[in-house]
All heavy atoms as a GROMACS GRO file, in nm:
protein
  596
    1MET      N    1   7.326  -0.488   2.609
    1MET     CA    2   7.279  -0.508   2.474
    1MET      C    3   7.134  -0.452   2.469
    1MET      O    4   7.045  -0.499   2.550
    1MET     CB    5   7.271  -0.655   2.438
    1MET     CG    6   7.307  -0.687   2.303
    1MET     SD    7   7.256  -0.860   2.278
    1MET     CE    8   7.408  -0.923   2.216
    2ALA      N    9   7.104  -0.366   2.386
    2ALA     CA   10   6.972  -0.304   2.369
    2ALA      C   11   6.893  -0.382   2.263
    2ALA      O   12   6.944  -0.406   2.154
    2ALA     CB   13   6.975  -0.153   2.340
    3THR      N   14   6.766  -0.413   2.306
    3THR     CA   15   6.678  -0.480   2.203
    3THR      C   16   6.581  -0.382   2.153
    3THR      O   17   6.525  -0.298   2.223
    3THR     CB   18   6.606  -0.604   2.275
    3THR    OG1   19   6.536  -0.541   2.370
    3THR    CG2   20   6.706  -0.696   2.323
    4LYS      N   21   6.558  -0.392   2.026
    4LYS     CA   22   6.461  -0.306   1.961
    4LYS      C   23   6.323  -0.370   1.978
    4LYS      O   24   6.301  -0.488   1.948
    4LYS     CB   25   6.489  -0.285   1.803
    4LYS     CG   26   6.621  -0.219   1.791
    4LYS     CD   27   6.633  -0.185   1.638
    4LYS     CE   28   6.762  -0.106   1.609
    4LYS     NZ   29   6.781  -0.077   1.477
    5ALA      N   30   6.223  -0.285   1.999
    5ALA     CA   31   6.089  -0.332   2.011
    5ALA      C   32   6.035  -0.342   1.871
    5ALA      O   33   6.043  -0.260   1.788
    5ALA     CB   34   6.002  -0.230   2.092
    6VAL      N   35   5.984  -0.467   1.844
    6VAL     CA   36   5.916  -0.488   1.721
    6VAL      C   37   5.769  -0.456   1.727
    6VAL      O   38   5.700  -0.489   1.814
    6VAL     CB   39   5.936  -0.633   1.674
    6VAL    CG1   40   5.868  -0.664   1.546
    6VAL    CG2   41   6.079  -0.668   1.675
    7ALA      N   42   5.720  -0.385   1.623
    7ALA     CA   43   5.583  -0.343   1.620
    7ALA      C   44   5.489  -0.460   1.593
    7ALA      O   45   5.526  -0.564   1.513
    7ALA     CB   46   5.546  -0.244   1.505
    8LYS      N   47   5.381  -0.468   1.665
    8LYS     CA   48   5.286  -0.580   1.662
    8LYS      C   49   5.216  -0.574   1.510
    8LYS      O   50   5.180  -0.466   1.471
    8LYS     CB   51   5.186  -0.576   1.763
    8LYS     CG   52   5.231  -0.618   1.890
    8LYS     CD   53   5.119  -0.625   1.994
    8LYS     CE   54   5.152  -0.702   2.115
    8LYS     NZ   55   5.029  -0.712   2.201
    9PRO      N   56   5.192  -0.678   1.452
    9PRO     CA   57   5.121  -0.679   1.332
    9PRO      C   58   4.963  -0.652   1.361
    9PRO      O   59   4.915  -0.683   1.459
    9PRO     CB   60   5.138  -0.819   1.270
    9PRO     CG   61   5.168  -0.909   1.388
    9PRO     CD   62   5.238  -0.816   1.481
   10GLN      N   63   4.912  -0.584   1.254
   10GLN     CA   64   4.774  -0.554   1.276
   10GLN      C   65   4.694  -0.682   1.233
   10GLN      O   66   4.696  -0.739   1.130
   10GLN     CB   67   4.727  -0.448   1.170
   10GLN     CG   68   4.577  -0.411   1.174
   10GLN     CD   69   4.539  -0.322   1.066
   10GLN    OE1   70   4.621  -0.276   0.984
   10GLN    NE2   71   4.417  -0.281   1.068
   11LEU      N   72   4.621  -0.734   1.338
   11LEU     CA   73   4.555  -0.856   1.317
   11LEU      C   74   4.409  -0.840   1.307
   11LEU      O   75   4.332  -0.923   1.242
   11LEU     CB   76   4.577  -0.951   1.436
   11LEU     CG   77   4.718  -0.996   1.452
   11LEU    CD1   78   4.741  -1.076   1.579
   11LEU    CD2   79   4.772  -1.069   1.333
   12ARG      N   80   4.345  -0.730   1.357
   12ARG     CA   81   4.206  -0.706   1.358
   12ARG      C   82   4.177  -0.608   1.240
   12ARG      O   83   4.251  -0.510   1.226
   12ARG     CB   84   4.153  -0.645   1.491
   12ARG     CG   85   4.157  -0.746   1.597
   12ARG     CD   86   4.119  -0.693   1.723
   12ARG     NE   87   4.140  -0.779   1.835
   12ARG     CZ   88   4.042  -0.822   1.912
   12ARG    NH1   89   3.920  -0.778   1.906
   12ARG    NH2   90   4.068  -0.905   2.011
   13ARG      N   91   4.076  -0.628   1.172
   13ARG     CA   92   4.029  -0.539   1.060
   13ARG      C   93   4.130  -0.514   0.955
   13ARG      O   94   4.130  -0.413   0.885
   13ARG     CB   95   3.979  -0.415   1.112
   13ARG     CG   96   3.858  -0.434   1.211
   13ARG     CD   97   3.785  -0.304   1.222
   13ARG     NE   98   3.656  -0.338   1.292
   13ARG     CZ   99   3.617  -0.278   1.401
   13ARG    NH1  100   3.700  -0.177   1.447
   13ARG    NH2  101   3.506  -0.314   1.454
   14LEU      N  102   4.231  -0.615   0.934
   14LEU     CA  103   4.330  -0.595   0.833
   14LEU      C  104   4.270  -0.599   0.698
   14LEU      O  105   4.296  -0.512   0.600
   14LEU     CB  106   4.435  -0.700   0.841
   14LEU     CG  107   4.547  -0.705   0.737
   14LEU    CD1  108   4.627  -0.578   0.747
   14LEU    CD2  109   4.630  -0.829   0.750
   15LEU      N  110   4.178  -0.693   0.666
   15LEU     CA  111   4.102  -0.701   0.541
   15LEU      C  112   4.020  -0.574   0.506
   15LEU      O  113   4.014  -0.526   0.398
   15LEU     CB  114   4.011  -0.828   0.532
   15LEU     CG  115   3.942  -0.855   0.404
   15LEU    CD1  116   4.038  -0.865   0.286
   15LEU    CD2  117   3.856  -0.970   0.422
   16GLU      N  118   3.951  -0.517   0.603
   16GLU     CA  119   3.863  -0.406   0.590
   16GLU      C  120   3.949  -0.288   0.556
   16GLU      O  121   3.919  -0.207   0.468
   16GLU     CB  122   3.795  -0.377   0.724
   16GLU     CG  123   3.692  -0.267   0.720
   16GLU     CD  124   3.624  -0.241   0.857
   16GLU    OE1  125   3.598  -0.337   0.930
   16GLU    OE2  126   3.608  -0.124   0.880
   17THR      N  127   4.063  -0.265   0.616
   17THR     CA  128   4.156  -0.163   0.591
   17THR      C  129   4.208  -0.168   0.450
   17THR      O  130   4.210  -0.078   0.374
   17THR     CB  131   4.282  -0.162   0.689
   17THR    OG1  132   4.226  -0.158   0.823
   17THR    CG2  133   4.363  -0.046   0.669
   18ASN      N  134   4.250  -0.287   0.410
   18ASN     CA  135   4.295  -0.317   0.272
   18ASN      C  136   4.191  -0.281   0.169
   18ASN      O  137   4.216  -0.231   0.062
   18ASN     CB  138   4.362  -0.447   0.253
   18ASN     CG  139   4.486  -0.456   0.326
   18ASN    OD1  140   4.552  -0.366   0.346
   18ASN    ND2  141   4.532  -0.585   0.355
   19ILE      N  142   4.073  -0.337   0.192
   19ILE     CA  143   3.967  -0.315   0.097
   19ILE      C  144   3.927  -0.167   0.076
   19ILE      O  145   3.902  -0.117  -0.023
   19ILE     CB  146   3.832  -0.400   0.134
   19ILE    CG1  147   3.859  -0.546   0.122
   19ILE    CG2  148   3.723  -0.360   0.059
   19ILE    CD1  149   3.745  -0.635   0.159
   20LYS      N  150   3.926  -0.096   0.195
   20LYS     CA  151   3.892   0.050   0.180
   20LYS      C  152   4.000   0.128   0.101
   20LYS      O  153   3.969   0.192   0.001
   20LYS     CB  154   3.890   0.110   0.319
   20LYS     CG  155   3.771   0.093   0.393
   20LYS     CD  156   3.771   0.166   0.522
   20LYS     CE  157   3.652   0.132   0.614
   20LYS     NZ  158   3.663   0.198   0.752
   21ARG      N  159   4.121   0.089   0.122
   21ARG     CA  160   4.236   0.151   0.053
   21ARG      C  161   4.229   0.112  -0.100
   21ARG      O  162   4.240   0.200  -0.189
   21ARG     CB  163   4.372   0.116   0.115
   21ARG     CG  164   4.490   0.189   0.038
   21ARG     CD  165   4.620   0.139   0.087
   21ARG     NE  166   4.644   0.011   0.029
   21ARG     CZ  167   4.702  -0.086   0.087
   21ARG    NH1  168   4.752  -0.072   0.202
   21ARG    NH2  169   4.716  -0.206   0.030
   22ASN      N  170   4.212  -0.016  -0.128
   22ASN     CA  171   4.209  -0.060  -0.260
   22ASN      C  172   4.092   0.000  -0.342
   22ASN      O  173   4.096   0.026  -0.460
   22ASN     CB  174   4.216  -0.213  -0.267
   22ASN     CG  175   4.347  -0.274  -0.227
   22ASN    OD1  176   4.452  -0.202  -0.228
   22ASN    ND2  177   4.355  -0.390  -0.187
   23LEU      N  178   3.968  -0.003  -0.275
   23LEU     CA  179   3.856   0.059  -0.328
   23LEU      C  180   3.874   0.209  -0.367
   23LEU      O  181   3.836   0.236  -0.484
   23LEU     CB  182   3.736   0.034  -0.243
   23LEU     CG  183   3.589   0.056  -0.301
   23LEU    CD1  184   3.580  -0.032  -0.424
   23LEU    CD2  185   3.489   0.026  -0.203
   24THR      N  186   3.931   0.278  -0.279
   24THR     CA  187   3.947   0.424  -0.309
   24THR      C  188   4.040   0.432  -0.425
   24THR      O  189   4.015   0.526  -0.516
   24THR     CB  190   4.009   0.490  -0.182
   24THR    OG1  191   3.926   0.461  -0.065
   24THR    CG2  192   4.030   0.633  -0.193
   25ILE      N  193   4.144   0.369  -0.433
   25ILE     CA  194   4.247   0.379  -0.539
   25ILE      C  195   4.174   0.337  -0.672
   25ILE      O  196   4.200   0.392  -0.782
   25ILE     CB  197   4.371   0.284  -0.508
   25ILE    CG1  198   4.444   0.342  -0.396
   25ILE    CG2  199   4.459   0.271  -0.634
   25ILE    CD1  200   4.568   0.255  -0.354
   26ALA      N  201   4.103   0.227  -0.672
   26ALA     CA  202   4.036   0.179  -0.796
   26ALA      C  203   3.934   0.274  -0.851
   26ALA      O  204   3.927   0.301  -0.971
   26ALA     CB  205   3.965   0.053  -0.771
   27ILE      N  206   3.858   0.336  -0.753
   27ILE     CA  207   3.750   0.440  -0.803
   27ILE      C  208   3.819   0.556  -0.851
   27ILE      O  209   3.788   0.613  -0.954
   27ILE     CB  210   3.660   0.475  -0.670
   27ILE    CG1  211   3.565   0.357  -0.648
   27ILE    CG2  212   3.581   0.600  -0.712
   27ILE    CD1  213   3.482   0.374  -0.515
   28GLY      N  214   3.929   0.607  -0.796
   28GLY     CA  215   4.004   0.718  -0.837
   28GLY      C  216   4.058   0.692  -0.974
   28GLY      O  217   4.055   0.773  -1.070
   29LEU      N  218   4.119   0.576  -1.000
   29LEU     CA  219   4.177   0.544  -1.120
   29LEU      C  220   4.077   0.530  -1.234
   29LEU      O  221   4.105   0.551  -1.346
   29LEU     CB  222   4.256   0.414  -1.111
   29LEU     CG  223   4.399   0.430  -1.039
   29LEU    CD1  224   4.464   0.294  -1.031
   29LEU    CD2  225   4.482   0.523  -1.108
   30SER      N  226   3.964   0.472  -1.193
   30SER     CA  227   3.857   0.465  -1.294
   30SER      C  228   3.803   0.595  -1.345
   30SER      O  229   3.769   0.624  -1.467
   30SER     CB  230   3.738   0.378  -1.236
   30SER     OG  231   3.671   0.450  -1.143
   31PHE      N  232   3.792   0.693  -1.250
   31PHE     CA  233   3.751   0.825  -1.296
   31PHE      C  234   3.866   0.892  -1.384
   31PHE      O  235   3.832   0.955  -1.485
   31PHE     CB  236   3.732   0.920  -1.170
   31PHE     CG  237   3.589   0.909  -1.113
   31PHE    CD1  238   3.576   0.859  -0.989
   31PHE    CD2  239   3.483   0.937  -1.186
   31PHE    CE1  240   3.453   0.839  -0.927
   31PHE    CE2  241   3.354   0.930  -1.136
   31PHE     CZ  242   3.339   0.880  -1.001
   32VAL      N  243   3.986   0.869  -1.349
   32VAL     CA  244   4.090   0.929  -1.431
   32VAL      C  245   4.090   0.862  -1.566
   32VAL      O  246   4.098   0.937  -1.674
   32VAL     CB  247   4.229   0.912  -1.359
   32VAL    CG1  248   4.347   0.931  -1.452
   32VAL    CG2  249   4.240   1.000  -1.244
   33ALA      N  250   4.075   0.732  -1.575
   33ALA     CA  251   4.071   0.672  -1.704
   33ALA      C  252   3.952   0.709  -1.788
   33ALA      O  253   3.959   0.718  -1.910
   33ALA     CB  254   4.068   0.512  -1.692
   34GLY      N  255   3.840   0.724  -1.728
   34GLY     CA  256   3.722   0.767  -1.793
   34GLY      C  257   3.726   0.906  -1.846
   34GLY      O  258   3.694   0.937  -1.964
   35ALA      N  259   3.791   0.996  -1.782
   35ALA     CA  260   3.813   1.130  -1.818
   35ALA      C  261   3.909   1.139  -1.926
   35ALA      O  262   3.896   1.214  -2.029
   35ALA     CB  263   3.861   1.214  -1.700
   36ALA      N  264   4.022   1.062  -1.924
   36ALA     CA  265   4.115   1.054  -2.028
   36ALA      C  266   4.058   1.004  -2.158
   36ALA      O  267   4.083   1.048  -2.270
   36ALA     CB  268   4.232   0.965  -1.991
   37TYR      N  269   3.966   0.895  -2.156
   37TYR     CA  270   3.900   0.843  -2.271
   37TYR      C  271   3.814   0.937  -2.333
   37TYR      O  272   3.814   0.959  -2.448
   37TYR     CB  273   3.832   0.710  -2.229
   37TYR     CG  274   3.774   0.640  -2.353
   37TYR    CD1  275   3.850   0.560  -2.439
   37TYR    CD2  276   3.632   0.669  -2.379
   37TYR    CE1  277   3.794   0.499  -2.540
   37TYR    CE2  278   3.584   0.592  -2.488
   37TYR     CZ  279   3.663   0.511  -2.569
   37TYR     OH  280   3.618   0.456  -2.683
   38LYS      N  281   3.739   1.006  -2.244
   38LYS     CA  282   3.647   1.119  -2.299
   38LYS      C  283   3.717   1.219  -2.375
   38LYS      O  284   3.679   1.253  -2.478
   38LYS     CB  285   3.565   1.174  -2.180
   38LYS     CG  286   3.467   1.281  -2.226
   38LYS     CD  287   3.392   1.343  -2.113
   38LYS     CE  288   3.284   1.442  -2.158
   38LYS     NZ  289   3.328   1.551  -2.248
   39TRP      N  290   3.824   1.283  -2.310
   39TRP     CA  291   3.898   1.383  -2.382
   39TRP      C  292   3.989   1.328  -2.488
   39TRP      O  293   4.008   1.411  -2.588
   39TRP     CB  294   3.972   1.470  -2.276
   39TRP     CG  295   3.877   1.548  -2.196
   39TRP    CD1  296   3.772   1.622  -2.235
   39TRP    CD2  297   3.876   1.568  -2.053
   39TRP    NE1  298   3.706   1.683  -2.130
   39TRP    CE2  299   3.777   1.656  -2.015
   39TRP    CE3  300   3.959   1.508  -1.950
   39TRP    CZ2  301   3.746   1.685  -1.884
   39TRP    CZ3  302   3.942   1.545  -1.816
   39TRP    CH2  303   3.831   1.625  -1.788
   40GLY      N  304   4.042   1.227  -2.480
   40GLY     CA  305   4.137   1.170  -2.576
   40GLY      C  306   4.080   1.107  -2.697
   40GLY      O  307   4.126   1.117  -2.800
   41VAL      N  308   3.962   1.035  -2.678
   41VAL     CA  309   3.899   0.966  -2.796
   41VAL      C  310   3.765   1.023  -2.832
   41VAL      O  311   3.753   1.049  -2.950
   41VAL     CB  312   3.885   0.816  -2.739
   41VAL    CG1  313   3.814   0.738  -2.851
   41VAL    CG2  314   4.025   0.754  -2.713
   42LEU      N  315   3.672   1.043  -2.745
   42LEU     CA  316   3.542   1.079  -2.773
   42LEU      C  317   3.532   1.221  -2.832
   42LEU      O  318   3.470   1.250  -2.934
   42LEU     CB  319   3.446   1.064  -2.654
   42LEU     CG  320   3.429   0.928  -2.600
   42LEU    CD1  321   3.328   0.922  -2.487
   42LEU    CD2  322   3.379   0.832  -2.710
   43GLU      N  323   3.606   1.312  -2.767
   43GLU     CA  324   3.606   1.450  -2.819
   43GLU      C  325   3.668   1.465  -2.952
   43GLU      O  326   3.619   1.528  -3.049
   43GLU     CB  327   3.673   1.547  -2.726
   43GLU     CG  328   3.604   1.557  -2.593
   43GLU     CD  329   3.469   1.629  -2.598
   43GLU    OE1  330   3.446   1.715  -2.692
   43GLU    OE2  331   3.376   1.584  -2.524
   44ALA      N  332   3.778   1.394  -2.975
   44ALA     CA  333   3.843   1.390  -3.114
   44ALA      C  334   3.754   1.320  -3.219
   44ALA      O  335   3.736   1.371  -3.332
   44ALA     CB  336   3.968   1.306  -3.109
   45ARG      N  337   3.684   1.222  -3.177
   45ARG     CA  338   3.577   1.157  -3.267
   45ARG      C  339   3.467   1.244  -3.308
   45ARG      O  340   3.427   1.251  -3.416
   45ARG     CB  341   3.535   1.016  -3.202
   45ARG     CG  342   3.454   0.933  -3.287
   45ARG     CD  343   3.415   0.809  -3.232
   45ARG     NE  344   3.535   0.726  -3.204
   45ARG     CZ  345   3.534   0.615  -3.136
   45ARG    NH1  346   3.412   0.566  -3.078
   45ARG    NH2  347   3.640   0.550  -3.110
   46LYS      N  348   3.409   1.313  -3.199
   46LYS     CA  349   3.299   1.416  -3.232
   46LYS      C  350   3.348   1.520  -3.328
   46LYS      O  351   3.268   1.561  -3.411
   46LYS     CB  352   3.248   1.466  -3.096
   46LYS     CG  353   3.165   1.376  -3.030
   46LYS     CD  354   3.111   1.416  -2.889
   46LYS     CE  355   3.123   1.558  -2.850
   46LYS     NZ  356   3.066   1.588  -2.716
   47LYS      N  357   3.469   1.564  -3.318
   47LYS     CA  358   3.522   1.682  -3.395
   47LYS      C  359   3.538   1.616  -3.534
   47LYS      O  360   3.505   1.696  -3.635
   47LYS     CB  361   3.651   1.712  -3.338
   47LYS     CG  362   3.711   1.841  -3.421
   47LYS     CD  363   3.847   1.872  -3.351
   47LYS     CE  364   3.920   1.973  -3.431
   47LYS     NZ  365   4.050   2.010  -3.380
   48LYS      N  366   3.589   1.502  -3.556
   48LYS     CA  367   3.598   1.441  -3.695
   48LYS      C  368   3.455   1.427  -3.756
   48LYS      O  369   3.439   1.445  -3.873
   48LYS     CB  370   3.678   1.314  -3.685
   48LYS     CG  371   3.816   1.334  -3.666
   48LYS     CD  372   3.887   1.189  -3.652
   48LYS     CE  373   4.036   1.214  -3.629
   48LYS     NZ  374   4.105   1.078  -3.616
   49TYR      N  375   3.368   1.379  -3.679
   49TYR     CA  376   3.231   1.367  -3.738
   49TYR      C  377   3.168   1.496  -3.771
   49TYR      O  378   3.111   1.500  -3.883
   49TYR     CB  379   3.133   1.289  -3.636
   49TYR     CG  380   3.141   1.131  -3.641
   49TYR    CD1  381   3.201   1.065  -3.534
   49TYR    CD2  382   3.085   1.068  -3.751
   49TYR    CE1  383   3.206   0.935  -3.546
   49TYR    CE2  384   3.098   0.935  -3.754
   49TYR     CZ  385   3.153   0.875  -3.651
   49TYR     OH  386   3.155   0.741  -3.655
   50ALA      N  387   3.193   1.595  -3.695
   50ALA     CA  388   3.135   1.716  -3.723
   50ALA      C  389   3.193   1.780  -3.857
   50ALA      O  390   3.136   1.842  -3.938
   50ALA     CB  391   3.159   1.820  -3.613
   51GLU      N  392   3.325   1.766  -3.869
   51GLU     CA  393   3.401   1.813  -3.986
   51GLU      C  394   3.362   1.733  -4.106
   51GLU      O  395   3.347   1.793  -4.219
   51GLU     CB  396   3.543   1.789  -3.966
   51GLU     CG  397   3.630   1.847  -4.070
   51GLU     CD  398   3.634   1.999  -4.084
   51GLU    OE1  399   3.613   2.068  -3.982
   51GLU    OE2  400   3.645   2.047  -4.194
   52PHE      N  401   3.331   1.605  -4.098
   52PHE     CA  402   3.288   1.529  -4.207
   52PHE      C  403   3.148   1.575  -4.260
   52PHE      O  404   3.118   1.586  -4.382
   52PHE     CB  405   3.280   1.383  -4.174
   52PHE     CG  406   3.228   1.291  -4.278
   52PHE    CD1  407   3.307   1.260  -4.394
   52PHE    CD2  408   3.102   1.243  -4.276
   52PHE    CE1  409   3.252   1.183  -4.495
   52PHE    CE2  410   3.055   1.164  -4.371
   52PHE     CZ  411   3.131   1.137  -4.482
   53TYR      N  412   3.052   1.594  -4.174
   53TYR     CA  413   2.925   1.619  -4.205
   53TYR      C  414   2.899   1.768  -4.238
   53TYR      O  415   2.801   1.809  -4.290
   53TYR     CB  416   2.812   1.572  -4.096
   53TYR     CG  417   2.798   1.426  -4.097
   53TYR    CD1  418   2.839   1.335  -3.996
   53TYR    CD2  419   2.722   1.374  -4.204
   53TYR    CE1  420   2.824   1.208  -4.008
   53TYR    CE2  421   2.714   1.241  -4.204
   53TYR     CZ  422   2.755   1.154  -4.111
   53TYR     OH  423   2.738   1.020  -4.121
   54LYS      N  424   3.003   1.849  -4.205
   54LYS     CA  425   2.990   1.992  -4.250
   54LYS      C  426   2.992   2.006  -4.402
   54LYS      O  427   2.919   2.095  -4.453
   54LYS     CB  428   3.109   2.065  -4.188
   54LYS     CG  429   3.090   2.213  -4.201
   54LYS     CD  430   3.206   2.293  -4.150
   54LYS     CE  431   3.284   2.252  -4.037
   54LYS     NZ  432   3.399   2.329  -3.995
   55ASN      N  433   3.067   1.918  -4.467
   55ASN     CA  434   3.073   1.936  -4.621
   55ASN      C  435   3.018   1.809  -4.682
   55ASN      O  436   3.026   1.794  -4.805
   55ASN     CB  437   3.227   1.933  -4.648
   55ASN     CG  438   3.299   2.055  -4.591
   55ASN    OD1  439   3.252   2.158  -4.582
   55ASN    ND2  440   3.420   2.022  -4.538
   56TYR      N  441   2.942   1.734  -4.616
   56TYR     CA  442   2.886   1.612  -4.678
   56TYR      C  443   2.754   1.633  -4.748
   56TYR      O  444   2.663   1.701  -4.690
   56TYR     CB  445   2.857   1.512  -4.566
   56TYR     CG  446   2.799   1.371  -4.608
   56TYR    CD1  447   2.873   1.275  -4.692
   56TYR    CD2  448   2.678   1.327  -4.588
   56TYR    CE1  449   2.834   1.169  -4.734
   56TYR    CE2  450   2.618   1.215  -4.633
   56TYR     CZ  451   2.697   1.123  -4.712
   56TYR     OH  452   2.649   1.009  -4.748
   57ASP      N  453   2.737   1.588  -4.868
   57ASP     CA  454   2.613   1.602  -4.947
   57ASP      C  455   2.561   1.463  -4.981
   57ASP      O  456   2.618   1.394  -5.053
   57ASP     CB  457   2.644   1.672  -5.076
   57ASP     CG  458   2.519   1.710  -5.160
   57ASP    OD1  459   2.416   1.699  -5.100
   57ASP    OD2  460   2.539   1.754  -5.277
   58ALA      N  461   2.451   1.434  -4.906
   58ALA     CA  462   2.394   1.300  -4.910
   58ALA      C  463   2.340   1.280  -5.057
   58ALA      O  464   2.350   1.164  -5.104
   58ALA     CB  465   2.289   1.280  -4.804
   59ASP      N  466   2.272   1.377  -5.115
   59ASP     CA  467   2.220   1.344  -5.254
   59ASP      C  468   2.317   1.322  -5.353
   59ASP      O  469   2.316   1.235  -5.436
   59ASP     CB  470   2.130   1.470  -5.298
   59ASP     CG  471   2.010   1.482  -5.211
   59ASP    OD1  472   1.961   1.385  -5.157
   59ASP    OD2  473   1.972   1.600  -5.184
   60LYS      N  474   2.437   1.391  -5.347
   60LYS     CA  475   2.550   1.374  -5.445
   60LYS      C  476   2.609   1.233  -5.423
   60LYS      O  477   2.638   1.165  -5.514
   60LYS     CB  478   2.650   1.486  -5.409
   60LYS     CG  479   2.767   1.470  -5.505
   60LYS     CD  480   2.865   1.581  -5.464
   60LYS     CE  481   3.002   1.563  -5.519
   60LYS     NZ  482   3.108   1.665  -5.473
   61GLU      N  483   2.621   1.189  -5.289
   61GLU     CA  484   2.677   1.058  -5.259
   61GLU      C  485   2.585   0.945  -5.299
   61GLU      O  486   2.626   0.854  -5.363
   61GLU     CB  487   2.705   1.051  -5.111
   61GLU     CG  488   2.792   0.933  -5.069
   61GLU     CD  489   2.934   0.962  -5.120
   61GLU    OE1  490   2.976   1.076  -5.142
   61GLU    OE2  491   3.004   0.864  -5.130
   62PHE      N  492   2.448   0.976  -5.298
   62PHE     CA  493   2.350   0.879  -5.346
   62PHE      C  494   2.365   0.855  -5.490
   62PHE      O  495   2.356   0.749  -5.547
   62PHE     CB  496   2.212   0.919  -5.301
   62PHE     CG  497   2.106   0.825  -5.357
   62PHE    CD1  498   2.084   0.705  -5.303
   62PHE    CD2  499   2.031   0.869  -5.458
   62PHE    CE1  500   1.988   0.623  -5.351
   62PHE    CE2  501   1.932   0.805  -5.512
   62PHE     CZ  502   1.907   0.662  -5.462
   63GLU      N  503   2.369   0.970  -5.560
   63GLU     CA  504   2.378   0.962  -5.699
   63GLU      C  505   2.515   0.894  -5.754
   63GLU      O  506   2.509   0.813  -5.848
   63GLU     CB  507   2.380   1.100  -5.774
   63GLU     CG  508   2.238   1.175  -5.760
   63GLU     CD  509   2.128   1.090  -5.836
   63GLU    OE1  510   2.154   1.032  -5.944
   63GLU    OE2  511   2.017   1.089  -5.784
   64ARG      N  512   2.612   0.913  -5.684
   64ARG     CA  513   2.746   0.846  -5.711
   64ARG      C  514   2.732   0.701  -5.704
   64ARG      O  515   2.776   0.616  -5.777
   64ARG     CB  516   2.854   0.903  -5.629
   64ARG     CG  517   2.997   0.841  -5.666
   64ARG     CD  518   3.101   0.889  -5.557
   64ARG     NE  519   3.078   0.830  -5.428
   64ARG     CZ  520   3.112   0.699  -5.397
   64ARG    NH1  521   3.159   0.628  -5.481
   64ARG    NH2  522   3.082   0.671  -5.263
   65MET      N  523   2.674   0.652  -5.585
   65MET     CA  524   2.661   0.511  -5.556
   65MET      C  525   2.554   0.450  -5.657
   65MET      O  526   2.569   0.338  -5.692
   65MET     CB  527   2.610   0.492  -5.421
   65MET     CG  528   2.716   0.517  -5.313
   65MET     SD  529   2.676   0.462  -5.150
   65MET     CE  530   2.569   0.600  -5.101
   66LYS      N  531   2.453   0.526  -5.692
   66LYS     CA  532   2.354   0.485  -5.790
   66LYS      C  533   2.424   0.445  -5.931
   66LYS      O  534   2.392   0.343  -6.000
   66LYS     CB  535   2.241   0.582  -5.803
   66LYS     CG  536   2.125   0.534  -5.886
   66LYS     CD  537   2.013   0.637  -5.868
   66LYS     CE  538   1.912   0.624  -5.978
   66LYS     NZ  539   1.816   0.728  -5.964
   67LYS      N  540   2.506   0.539  -5.973
   67LYS     CA  541   2.578   0.535  -6.098
   67LYS      C  542   2.682   0.413  -6.096
   67LYS      O  543   2.705   0.353  -6.195
   67LYS     CB  544   2.651   0.663  -6.139
   67LYS     CG  545   2.561   0.766  -6.183
   67LYS     CD  546   2.628   0.883  -6.212
   67LYS     CE  547   2.539   1.003  -6.252
   67LYS     NZ  548   2.611   1.132  -6.266
   68ALA      N  549   2.727   0.380  -5.973
   68ALA     CA  550   2.830   0.273  -5.961
   68ALA      C  551   2.761   0.142  -5.957
   68ALA      O  552   2.826   0.036  -5.969
   68ALA     CB  553   2.917   0.293  -5.833
   69GLY      N  554   2.624   0.140  -5.938
   69GLY     CA  555   2.553   0.013  -5.939
   69GLY      C  556   2.543  -0.053  -5.806
   69GLY      O  557   2.530  -0.183  -5.801
   70VAL      N  558   2.568   0.023  -5.704
   70VAL     CA  559   2.557  -0.036  -5.570
   70VAL      C  560   2.412  -0.082  -5.518
   70VAL      O  561   2.404  -0.187  -5.470
   70VAL     CB  562   2.613   0.065  -5.463
   70VAL    CG1  563   2.595   0.024  -5.320
   70VAL    CG2  564   2.759   0.109  -5.483
   71PHE      N  565   2.320  -0.008  -5.569
   71PHE     CA  566   2.179  -0.033  -5.545
   71PHE      C  567   2.120  -0.128  -5.642
   71PHE      O  568   2.129  -0.094  -5.757
   71PHE     CB  569   2.103   0.080  -5.525
   71PHE     CG  570   2.148   0.176  -5.409
   71PHE    CD1  571   2.206   0.303  -5.444
   71PHE    CD2  572   2.145   0.139  -5.285
   71PHE    CE1  573   2.254   0.388  -5.348
   71PHE    CE2  574   2.209   0.234  -5.195
   71PHE     CZ  575   2.257   0.350  -5.217
   72GLN      N  576   2.045  -0.234  -5.601
   72GLN     CA  577   1.991  -0.325  -5.705
   72GLN      C  578   1.836  -0.273  -5.731
   72GLN      O  579   1.779  -0.307  -5.839
   72GLN     CB  580   1.981  -0.457  -5.659
   72GLN     CG  581   2.130  -0.522  -5.650
   72GLN     CD  582   2.125  -0.655  -5.590
   72GLN    OE1  583   2.027  -0.713  -5.555
   72GLN    NE2  584   2.239  -0.719  -5.580
   73SER      N  585   1.779  -0.216  -5.632
   73SER     CA  586   1.640  -0.173  -5.642
   73SER      C  587   1.616  -0.031  -5.708
   73SER      O  588   1.511   0.003  -5.745
   73SER     CB  589   1.578  -0.168  -5.501
   73SER     OG  590   1.637  -0.068  -5.426
   74CYS      N  591   1.722   0.041  -5.728
   74CYS     CA  592   1.710   0.180  -5.791
   74CYS      C  593   1.732   0.177  -5.947
   74CYS      O  594   1.811   0.125  -5.991
   74CYS     CB  595   1.795   0.276  -5.721
   74CYS     SG  596   1.756   0.305  -5.555
   0.00000   0.00000   0.00000
């Protein structure tokens, strides 16, 4: 009857090894999430703001709000 040798469990520096691995994974995922948010949300938002202010006339909008009675001091 042949017996199989069972590998010894790692008893020394187990926590250190796990922390290094988990920290590396967490940092990598945070960079990926940050980049995805930048390109998925922030760039689209900047594009929409630029498009809005390209055709925005502040004086015309002020006159419209003034006629509507939004301002009490004007």
